[in-house]
C-alpha positions as CSV (number, residue, x, y, z in Angstrom):
1,T,0.0,0.1,0.1
2,L,1.3,3.5,-0.8
3,F,0.2,6.6,1.1
4,R,0.7,9.5,-1.0
5,S,-0.1,13.2,-0.5
6,P,1.6,16.6,0.1
7,S,3.9,17.3,3.0
8,G,2.1,18.1,6.2
9,S,-1.1,16.2,5.4
10,G,-0.6,13.4,7.9
11,K,1.3,10.6,6.2
12,T,4.0,10.1,8.8
13,T,1.4,10.4,11.7
14,L,-0.7,7.8,10.2
15,L,2.4,5.6,9.7
16,K,3.4,5.9,13.5
17,I,-0.2,5.1,14.5
18,L,-0.3,2.0,12.4
19,G,3.1,1.2,13.8
20,L,1.9,1.6,17.4
21,I,4.4,4.5,18.0
22,E,1.6,7.1,18.5
23,S,-1.9,6.7,19.7
24,V,-5.1,7.6,18.1
25,T,-7.0,10.6,19.6
26,D,-10.4,9.7,18.0
27,G,-11.7,6.6,16.8
28,A,-10.3,3.0,17.1
29,L,-7.3,1.1,15.9
30,L,-7.9,-2.7,15.5
31,Y,-5.3,-5.4,15.4
32,K,-6.6,-8.8,14.6
33,K,-9.9,-7.7,15.7
34,D,-8.8,-6.5,19.0
35,E,-8.9,-2.9,19.8
36,I,-5.3,-1.6,20.4
37,S,-6.4,0.5,23.3
38,K,-7.6,-2.6,25.3
39,L,-4.2,-4.5,24.8
40,S,-1.6,-4.6,27.7
41,D,1.6,-2.8,27.4
42,E,3.3,-6.1,27.3
43,E,1.3,-7.2,24.4
44,L,1.9,-4.0,22.5
45,A,5.6,-4.1,23.1
46,R,5.6,-7.8,21.8
47,I,3.6,-6.7,18.6
48,R,6.0,-3.9,17.9
49,R,9.0,-5.9,18.5
50,E,8.1,-9.2,16.6
51,E,5.3,-8.3,14.1
52,L,6.1,-4.8,12.9
53,G,9.1,-3.5,11.1
54,F,9.7,0.4,10.5
55,V,12.1,2.1,8.3
56,F,12.3,5.7,9.3
57,Q,13.2,8.6,6.9
58,E,16.0,9.3,9.0
59,F,17.1,5.7,9.6
60,Y,17.9,6.1,13.2
61,L,20.9,3.9,13.3
62,M,22.5,3.9,16.6
63,D,25.5,6.1,16.3
64,S,27.5,4.2,18.9
65,L,27.1,0.9,17.4
66,D,28.6,-0.5,14.1
67,V,26.5,-1.9,11.3
68,F,26.5,-5.4,12.6
69,E,25.4,-4.3,16.1
70,N,22.6,-2.1,14.6
71,I,21.2,-5.1,12.7
72,M,21.6,-7.2,15.9
73,L,19.8,-4.5,17.8
74,P,16.2,-6.2,17.7
75,F,17.7,-9.4,19.2
76,Y,19.4,-7.5,21.9
77,I,16.1,-5.8,22.8
78,S,14.1,-9.0,22.6
79,K,17.0,-10.7,24.5
80,T,17.2,-13.6,22.0
81,V,20.9,-13.3,21.2
82,D,22.7,-16.6,20.1
83,D,24.8,-17.8,17.2
84,S,21.8,-18.3,15.1
85,K,20.7,-14.7,15.3
86,K,24.2,-13.6,14.5
87,E,24.3,-15.8,11.4
88,R,21.0,-14.1,10.5
89,A,22.4,-10.7,10.8
90,R,25.3,-11.8,8.5
91,V,23.0,-13.3,5.9
92,L,21.0,-9.9,5.9
93,M,24.2,-8.1,5.4
94,D,25.0,-10.4,2.5
95,K,21.5,-9.8,1.1
96,F,21.6,-6.2,1.1
97,G,25.1,-6.0,0.0
98,I,26.7,-4.5,3.1
99,R,28.7,-7.4,4.6
100,T,32.0,-5.7,4.0
101,L,30.7,-2.9,6.1
102,E,30.0,-4.8,9.2
103,K,32.5,-2.9,11.4
104,K,31.7,0.5,10.0
105,M,30.0,3.0,12.2
106,P,26.8,4.9,10.8
107,A,28.8,8.2,10.4
108,E,31.1,6.4,7.9
109,L,28.1,5.2,5.6
110,S,26.7,6.8,2.6
111,G,22.9,7.4,2.6
112,G,22.3,4.4,0.4
113,M,24.3,2.1,2.6
114,A,22.5,3.4,5.9
115,R,19.3,2.8,4.1
116,R,20.1,-0.9,3.6
117,A,21.4,-1.3,7.1
118,A,18.1,0.1,8.3
119,L,16.1,-2.2,6.1
120,A,18.2,-5.2,7.3
121,R,17.4,-4.2,11.0
122,A,13.7,-3.6,10.3
123,I,13.3,-7.2,8.8
124,A,15.8,-8.9,11.3
125,L,12.9,-10.4,13.4
126,D,10.9,-11.3,10.3
127,P,8.0,-9.3,10.7
128,A,4.6,-9.5,9.2
129,M,4.5,-6.0,8.2
130,I,7.1,-3.4,7.4
131,M,6.5,0.4,7.1
132,Y,8.6,2.8,5.2
133,D,8.5,6.6,5.6
134,E,9.8,8.4,2.7
135,P,12.1,5.7,1.6
136,F,13.0,7.5,-1.6
137,S,13.6,10.9,-0.1
138,G,17.0,12.4,-1.2
139,L,18.0,9.6,-3.6
140,D,19.2,10.2,-7.0
141,P,17.4,8.5,-9.9
142,I,19.4,5.3,-10.0
143,S,19.5,4.8,-6.2
144,L,15.8,5.4,-6.2
145,G,15.1,2.8,-8.7
146,T,17.3,0.2,-6.6
147,A,15.4,1.1,-3.4
148,A,12.1,0.6,-5.1
149,R,13.1,-2.8,-6.4
150,L,14.5,-3.8,-3.2
151,I,11.2,-3.0,-1.4
152,R,9.2,-4.9,-4.0
153,Q,11.5,-7.9,-3.7
154,L,11.3,-7.9,-0.1
155,N,7.5,-7.8,-0.2
156,D,7.3,-10.7,-2.7
157,V,10.0,-13.0,-1.6
158,M,9.3,-12.6,2.3
159,G,5.5,-12.4,1.8
160,L,5.4,-9.2,3.7
161,T,2.7,-6.6,3.9
162,S,4.5,-3.3,3.1
163,I,3.1,0.1,3.7
164,V,5.1,3.0,1.9
165,V,4.5,6.7,2.6
166,S,5.9,8.8,-0.1
167,H,5.3,11.8,-2.4
168,D,7.3,10.3,-5.0
169,L,4.5,9.1,-7.3
170,D,6.4,7.9,-10.4
171,E,8.4,5.3,-8.6
172,T,6.0,4.2,-5.9
173,F,3.3,3.6,-8.5
174,Q,5.8,1.0,-10.2
175,I,5.7,-1.1,-6.9
176,A,2.4,-0.4,-5.2
177,D,-0.7,-2.7,-5.3
178,Q,-2.9,-0.2,-3.7
179,V,-2.8,3.5,-3.4
180,V,-4.3,5.9,-0.7
181,V,-4.0,9.5,-1.3
182,L,-4.3,11.9,1.7
183,A,-5.3,15.5,1.9
184,N,-5.9,17.7,4.8
185,G,-5.8,14.7,7.2
186,K,-8.4,12.8,5.3
187,I,-8.4,10.2,2.5
188,A,-9.1,11.9,-0.9
189,A,-8.9,8.8,-3.0
190,Q,-7.9,5.2,-2.9
191,G,-7.9,2.3,-4.9
192,K,-6.1,-0.7,-6.4
193,I,-3.6,-0.3,-9.4
194,G,-2.3,-2.9,-11.8
195,R,1.1,-4.0,-10.4
196,A,4.2,-3.6,-12.6
197,H,7.3,-5.5,-11.6
198,V,10.4,-3.5,-11.4
């Protein structure tokens, strides 16, 4: 699903609500037929940790951790670190083409490499859904196309549900199955589109 609208119209806020980062002020948010407001803090934490992946526009890699440690972060938080998790992190680094950057610090990475590290971290725990906040922002046309293909491939190969917030129509229409257009905090238009593989 692609949420598309001008800046300031509520895309990121909606994404944070769907990612259980912010709460709704009106109405109800349902998760598997359960109203989110009725779930315990422990259950909400489990859902965030195990079922949702989030790639922020700013990536939010931890400055004090190298690439490998950043990708391992979900395992540290869930207290499930073992040799198999370390191997998964390395497999993800191979998949995203950043294995040689394992010991690099975030400040040493290009924007594209930081984006790949953030993606690897987001899928480390094999979430059912992954959300992207402006994943194409600031990319040159070649890098933009690569990022779009990567998102589509992750969606198809891993069977993920992906939600992409963007104002870049051309590239996102190439990878989206469904589009929702927001304007002034409301849905202005929505519908399924023919999918074109990239």
